[in-house]
N, C-alpha and C positions, 0 to 999 in steps of 0.2 A: 830385646832391648837394640839391638842393630838394628830391627826393620821398624821399631819408634821414632831412630835416631833419622833411617832412610827415608821416613816416611816424615817429614816434620822437613826432610832436606828440599826431598823435590817443592814438597808444598810451600816454602820460602822462596823458593826460585822459580816455582808459576806464581804466585801473589810476587814476587818482582819483576819478572818481564812483564805482569802483565800492567803494573801501575806503570812502570815505567814509557812503555805503550801508551797508555792515556794518557802520562804527561806532555809524553813529546806529540798528541795530537791536541791537546788542549792550547798547550805555552804559542802567542801570535809572536816569532819571532819569523820577522819580512825573509829571511835567507836557508828559511825551512821553509820554509810556505811551496816551493816547487817540491821539498819530498815526499812532505804530507799529499800532498795532491795526484801526486807518483802512488804513494802508498794507497791510498781510499781508492786510488783504482779497479786492484786488485780485484777478482771476484773472490777471490781465498779469504779475500782482507779479515769484513766483514763480519763470518763464517766463525774463523779464528779469534777471530778479534772475541763476540760476544760466548763460545766457546767458555776458553779462560774468564773468563765472567761468571758465566752457569760454574764452573767448575770450584771458583775462587768464593763463592754466596755459597755453593751444597756446606764447601769444607768450613766454610764460617762458621755456618750455620749448626751444623752439628757439632765444632765444639766449642758451639753456646751454651745446646743441652750439654753434652757432656761437662760441661767445666760446672754446673749448674746441677746436676743432679747429685742426689746422697752416693757415695763412698757406701759399697756395702760389706769396707772392713770391717771389720767388730774387733775393739780394742778389750776386750774381755774377752774368758770362757766358764761357759753359761751351763749348768747340769740344771737339769729340772725336775725336782720332787715334787711329791701327790701334794702337799699343800704350796710350793714357788714353788721361786726362780732360782739357784744360786752364784752368784757371778762373783769372777778372780781375777787380778786384773794380773797383769807380765811380772806390777815391781811387789804386789801382798808374795806372792810364788817366792822370788827373786830375794824377799827379802825373809822370807823362812829359812831359804837356804843358809842367808847369810850365815842366820844366827846356828842352825845346826852346821855348819862351817867352823864355828866362835871356838864349836867347843875345846875344837883339837887341839892340843898346844904348841904340835910340832909343822903346823900347815903355816904357810905365810903367804900374803895378797891373793886370797882368792876372786880371780875372774868367772862371775857364776853369766851366763850364759841362756836362758827359755825362749825350747820354744812350745807354744801352745798352738795342738790341734783340735779344729773339729769340724767332724766330717758327721756324715746327715745321719747315723746310728752310734757314732762313740765321738766319745773326749778323746784327750789325751796328752800328756808333757816329753818334750824331750828338755833333758837336760845337758849342759856340756861345765865344764870346770877345771879351769886352769890356774892350777897351785905350785908352791914354792913350796915344796921339805925342807925342815931344819935338819940336819945331822942324825937321822935316824938307823938302828937295828933293822927295824921290820917296816920296808916302806912298804913291803906287796899287803903285809898283812893290813895296813895303815888305809892305807883306797883300797882296798877290802870292806872292810866297815864303816871305813868312810862312802865311801856308792851305796853299800845299805843303808848304811842310818838316813843318808843324803834322801832313798828313793823311799822308807820306809814314813821319818814325817812329812815330802810331799804329797806320799796318794793318805795319809791319816790327813794333812789340814784341809789341802785341798777334795778329795774325798773324789781325786779322777788318777784311772792308772799312771803309772810314766812310764813309760816306756823302753827309753834307754837315757840310763847317767854313763854321761863319756867323762873320765876324772885322765888329766894330763895335768903332769908330773914334766913340771919347766925342767930346767937345769942353768942353775942362777951367772957358772960358769959359763956357758954359750951367747948368752944372750943379755950378759954385760949389762946388768940389772941389780938393785943393789938395793941391802933388801936393811930395813931401822927400824 
């Protein structure tokens, strides 16, 4: 991310300098004529100007090609079977998890994050749940059964392995969130 910002900044700087120089050479202001002629008289100036314009054109063409090329980011997770392909989107899996977590009476305000991974030979799912749990005696048992239930129902629904299920129990007093 930082490298992308640095390259954007440098390209914008080169573009700004090139545009300013070309504008300076184009404007017909009598008081600037002497400076324009002096700048044109330097041997290195034309080579530098053509180099800057060439760099700007090459980068602009690359940016246009990258802008028009399709994105390879897949929106769905696809499983291939002998009789066809089955595709799951993130939202369907989140809804399934929402229904599974909704069965538990003591769980309040579940926040679900699903991460879909598709490698060359395997696909898998990671799940992160942030929940408030009402006062109960056996929070650890509830979390353990909920984790296993979410894993089982998601694997049954998607027919893909669930690599990791993280259940984060949030403390209502520390976060100052109100449960209604």
